[in-house]
ZAMARGU-4260 file (C-alpha; in steps of 0.2 Angstrom, whole numbers, plus 5000, padded with zeros to 4 digits):
<rodrens>
0) 5442/5450/5389 | 5427/5459/5381 | 5428/5476/5373 | 5419/5490/5383 | 5414/5499/5367
5) 5407/5485/5355 | 5406/5470/5367 | 5416/5458/5355 | 5430/5447/5362 | 5442/5450/5349
10) 5454/5460/5360 | 5473/5460/5361 | 5486/5467/5372 | 5492/5485/5367 | 5506/5491/5378
15) 5505/5498/5396 | 5500/5514/5405 | 5507/5517/5422 | 5510/5499/5425 | 5492/5494/5419
20) 5490/5483/5404 | 5481/5492/5389 | 5470/5482/5377 | 5464/5486/5360 | 5449/5479/5351
25) 5453/5472/5334 | 5435/5475/5328 | 5432/5494/5333 | 5450/5499/5337 | 5444/5505/5354
30) 5459/5506/5367 | 5455/5503/5385 | 5463/5498/5402 | 5454/5483/5411 | 5451/5489/5429
35) 5443/5478/5442 | 5428/5488/5449 | 5425/5486/5468 | 5408/5489/5474 | 5406/5506/5482
40) 5397/5498/5497 | 5413/5488/5501 | 5423/5504/5501 | 5411/5513/5513 | 5410/5498/5524
45) 5429/5497/5525 | 5430/5515/5530 | 5417/5512/5543 | 5425/5496/5550 | 5441/5505/5552
50) 5433/5519/5561 | 5426/5506/5573 | 5443/5500/5577 | 5445/5485/5564 | 5463/5484/5558
55) 5467/5486/5539 | 5474/5468/5537 | 5457/5462/5545 | 5447/5472/5533 | 5456/5466/5518
60) 5453/5448/5524 | 5435/5451/5527 | 5432/5458/5509 | 5446/5449/5500 | 5454/5465/5494
65) 5472/5472/5496 | 5478/5481/5511 | 5484/5495/5499 | 5466/5498/5493 | 5459/5500/5510
70) 5474/5512/5515 | 5470/5522/5499 | 5452/5523/5504 | 5456/5529/5521 | 5466/5544/5514
75) 5449/5551/5507 | 5435/5543/5518 | 5422/5556/5513 | 5424/5552/5495 | 5418/5534/5498
80) 5404/5538/5510 | 5387/5540/5503 | 5380/5558/5505 | 5363/5559/5515 | 5367/5544/5526
85) 5367/5545/5545 | 5377/5531/5554 | 5370/5526/5571 | 5380/5515/5583 | 5369/5506/5596
90) 5374/5491/5607 | 5366/5475/5602 | 5360/5461/5613 | 5374/5451/5621 | 5377/5435/5612
95) 5388/5420/5614 | 5404/5429/5609 | 5401/5444/5620 | 5394/5461/5617 | 5395/5469/5600
100) 5390/5485/5591 | 5376/5486/5578 | 5379/5497/5564 | 5364/5505/5555 | 5365/5516/5541
105) 5349/5527/5539 | 5343/5540/5527 | 5347/5557/5534 | 5332/5569/5531
</rodrens>
């Protein structure tokens, strides 16, 4: 574990906050909660896949994330979709697995 304030590795556990482990840096006394950051693009793609009909368990397997995360993102889909983007769905060429849909995200002017 690395301190977000000073970058040192001299960090110890320091209690819990809402079921999340708290840490304290012994060098600068900075307290923090270690949170795994998920790429915003994964959040946006998850919401879009769900809107295209992909199930929550399948989305969680695709991105190797929990189904709870996907479900929570779906509660506020606009929060995770980038502003100024236009989504265009067009049929792609038929391949060996059958017809599919091509998703293109364009800048909206």
